[in-house]
BALOBA-1460 file (C-alpha; in Angstrom, 3 decimals):
// residues 107
<rec num="1" residu="p" x="-37.747" y="-46.203" z="17.504"/>
<rec num="2" residu="p" x="-38.986" y="-45.689" z="13.920"/>
<rec num="3" residu="s" x="-39.256" y="-48.680" z="11.966"/>
<rec num="4" residu="a" x="-37.254" y="-48.763" z="8.972"/>
<rec num="5" residu="d" x="-40.253" y="-47.768" z="6.473"/>
<rec num="6" residu="h" x="-40.032" y="-44.393" z="8.435"/>
<rec num="7" residu="a" x="-36.126" y="-43.792" z="9.008"/>
<rec num="8" residu="a" x="-34.912" y="-40.369" z="8.406"/>
<rec num="9" residu="p" x="-32.437" y="-40.100" z="5.153"/>
<rec num="10" residu="s" x="-28.914" y="-39.307" z="5.707"/>
<rec num="11" residu="a" x="-28.046" y="-35.575" z="5.519"/>
<rec num="12" residu="a" x="-25.764" y="-36.328" z="2.435"/>
<rec num="13" residu="s" x="-28.837" y="-38.078" z="0.561"/>
<rec num="14" residu="a" x="-31.455" y="-35.599" z="1.682"/>
<rec num="15" residu="s" x="-29.451" y="-32.703" z="0.345"/>
<rec num="16" residu="a" x="-28.311" y="-34.423" z="-2.950"/>
<rec num="17" residu="s" x="-32.089" y="-35.402" z="-3.524"/>
<rec num="18" residu="a" x="-33.093" y="-31.536" z="-2.406"/>
<rec num="19" residu="a" x="-30.992" y="-30.076" z="-4.961"/>
<rec num="20" residu="a" x="-32.093" y="-32.328" z="-7.637"/>
<rec num="21" residu="s" x="-35.757" y="-32.069" z="-7.030"/>
<rec num="22" residu="a" x="-37.945" y="-29.170" z="-8.372"/>
<rec num="23" residu="a" x="-38.752" y="-26.111" z="-6.401"/>
<rec num="24" residu="p" x="-40.830" y="-26.894" z="-3.528"/>
<rec num="25" residu="p" x="-44.266" y="-25.394" z="-2.740"/>
<rec num="26" residu="a" x="-44.334" y="-22.035" z="-1.365"/>
<rec num="27" residu="d" x="-45.669" y="-23.678" z="2.030"/>
<rec num="28" residu="s" x="-43.161" y="-26.217" z="2.590"/>
<rec num="29" residu="p" x="-40.262" y="-25.609" z="5.161"/>
<rec num="30" residu="p" x="-36.998" y="-24.625" z="4.258"/>
<rec num="31" residu="r" x="-34.301" y="-26.916" z="3.985"/>
<rec num="32" residu="d" x="-31.919" y="-26.588" z="6.772"/>
<rec num="33" residu="f" x="-28.120" y="-27.509" z="7.080"/>
<rec num="34" residu="f" x="-26.169" y="-26.436" z="9.781"/>
<rec num="35" residu="f" x="-22.283" y="-26.833" z="9.571"/>
<rec num="36" residu="d" x="-20.097" y="-26.464" z="13.000"/>
<rec num="37" residu="r" x="-16.955" y="-26.167" z="10.804"/>
<rec num="38" residu="l" x="-15.742" y="-24.047" z="7.648"/>
<rec num="39" residu="p" x="-18.226" y="-25.640" z="5.045"/>
<rec num="40" residu="d" x="-16.698" y="-26.339" z="1.301"/>
<rec num="41" residu="v" x="-18.934" y="-24.530" z="-0.519"/>
<rec num="42" residu="l" x="-17.455" y="-24.983" z="-4.183"/>
<rec num="43" residu="a" x="-17.015" y="-28.919" z="-3.529"/>
<rec num="44" residu="r" x="-17.764" y="-31.089" z="-0.733"/>
<rec num="45" residu="d" x="-20.577" y="-29.350" z="0.519"/>
<rec num="46" residu="r" x="-21.541" y="-27.775" z="-2.696"/>
<rec num="47" residu="a" x="-25.055" y="-29.789" z="-2.734"/>
<rec num="48" residu="s" x="-26.384" y="-27.969" z="0.529"/>
<rec num="49" residu="f" x="-26.076" y="-24.518" z="-0.996"/>
<rec num="50" residu="l" x="-27.562" y="-25.131" z="-4.490"/>
<rec num="51" residu="p" x="-31.319" y="-24.205" z="-4.960"/>
<rec num="52" residu="a" x="-34.033" y="-26.217" z="-5.530"/>
<rec num="53" residu="s" x="-34.470" y="-24.276" z="-9.003"/>
<rec num="54" residu="i" x="-32.662" y="-21.577" z="-10.299"/>
<rec num="55" residu="q" x="-35.507" y="-19.238" z="-10.214"/>
<rec num="56" residu="a" x="-35.778" y="-19.640" z="-6.429"/>
<rec num="57" residu="g" x="-32.095" y="-18.939" z="-5.405"/>
<rec num="58" residu="v" x="-30.907" y="-19.606" z="-1.978"/>
<rec num="59" residu="s" x="-31.156" y="-17.890" z="1.172"/>
<rec num="60" residu="v" x="-28.313" y="-18.337" z="3.903"/>
<rec num="61" residu="v" x="-27.840" y="-17.383" z="7.402"/>
<rec num="62" residu="l" x="-23.954" y="-17.090" z="8.319"/>
<rec num="63" residu="v" x="-23.630" y="-16.782" z="11.360"/>
<rec num="64" residu="g" x="-19.656" y="-15.832" z="12.790"/>
<rec num="65" residu="g" x="-17.392" y="-12.957" z="12.901"/>
<rec num="66" residu="g" x="-13.969" y="-13.786" z="11.816"/>
<rec num="67" residu="y" x="-12.186" y="-14.863" z="8.659"/>
<rec num="68" residu="s" x="-13.720" y="-18.227" z="8.321"/>
<rec num="69" residu="a" x="-17.289" y="-16.221" z="7.888"/>
<rec num="70" residu="a" x="-15.691" y="-14.226" z="5.061"/>
<rec num="71" residu="t" x="-14.218" y="-16.967" z="3.416"/>
<rec num="72" residu="t" x="-17.683" y="-18.637" z="3.497"/>
<rec num="73" residu="l" x="-19.348" y="-15.767" z="2.159"/>
<rec num="74" residu="r" x="-16.976" y="-15.206" z="-0.658"/>
<rec num="75" residu="a" x="-17.642" y="-18.897" z="-1.626"/>
<rec num="76" residu="l" x="-21.377" y="-18.206" z="-1.803"/>
<rec num="77" residu="v" x="-20.945" y="-15.351" z="-3.856"/>
<rec num="78" residu="d" x="-18.814" y="-17.576" z="-6.258"/>
<rec num="79" residu="l" x="-21.127" y="-20.240" z="-6.236"/>
<rec num="80" residu="a" x="-24.051" y="-18.177" z="-7.371"/>
<rec num="81" residu="k" x="-22.326" y="-16.380" z="-9.724"/>
<rec num="82" residu="d" x="-21.063" y="-19.948" z="-11.102"/>
<rec num="83" residu="g" x="-24.560" y="-21.407" z="-11.330"/>
<rec num="84" residu="d" x="-26.310" y="-17.974" z="-12.115"/>
<rec num="85" residu="f" x="-28.803" y="-18.104" z="-9.412"/>
<rec num="86" residu="p" x="-30.262" y="-15.365" z="-7.030"/>
<rec num="87" residu="l" x="-28.687" y="-15.554" z="-3.498"/>
<rec num="88" residu="r" x="-29.541" y="-13.771" z="-0.270"/>
<rec num="89" residu="v" x="-27.027" y="-14.029" z="2.726"/>
<rec num="90" residu="v" x="-27.946" y="-12.591" z="6.271"/>
<rec num="91" residu="w" x="-24.872" y="-12.017" z="7.968"/>
<rec num="92" residu="l" x="-25.252" y="-12.291" z="11.955"/>
<rec num="93" residu="l" x="-22.105" y="-10.763" z="14.153"/>
<rec num="94" residu="r" x="-21.962" y="-11.105" z="17.883"/>
<rec num="95" residu="k" x="-20.590" y="-7.731" z="18.036"/>
<rec num="96" residu="p" x="-22.259" y="-5.359" z="15.605"/>
<rec num="97" residu="s" x="-19.575" y="-2.824" z="16.005"/>
<rec num="98" residu="s" x="-17.103" y="-4.748" z="14.168"/>
<rec num="99" residu="a" x="-16.134" y="-2.537" z="11.181"/>
<rec num="100" residu="g" x="-12.655" y="-3.635" z="10.236"/>
<rec num="101" residu="p" x="-11.429" y="-6.379" z="7.989"/>
<rec num="102" residu="p" x="-12.995" y="-8.663" z="7.149"/>
<rec num="103" residu="y" x="-16.124" y="-6.846" z="6.947"/>
<rec num="104" residu="a" x="-15.519" y="-3.574" z="5.349"/>
<rec num="105" residu="v" x="-15.047" y="-4.887" z="1.706"/>
<rec num="106" residu="v" x="-16.435" y="-8.286" z="0.712"/>
<rec num="107" residu="p" x="-16.261" y="-7.715" z="-3.224"/>
């Protein structure tokens, strides 16, 4: 087992320090966060979605095909507008033929 000197930080402390730190070097790995629930992008989980630097922006892979995914996308757009940083979202759908709500228009 790892010693206390090499213990991994908790996800909350890691996301808070990552959000507060300067932009990582170009060769550093991306920060990863996985949510198995609807993330609270604008409140509780906000630090997970903030960029390390405003110039770097945020890239998110959104997986899901329902209103929860559309709600999360809307919140990400609002967060990026409020923080004035670039946002890139790749939305993965299991059924690419989905063309109706909520996919038709996400303002």
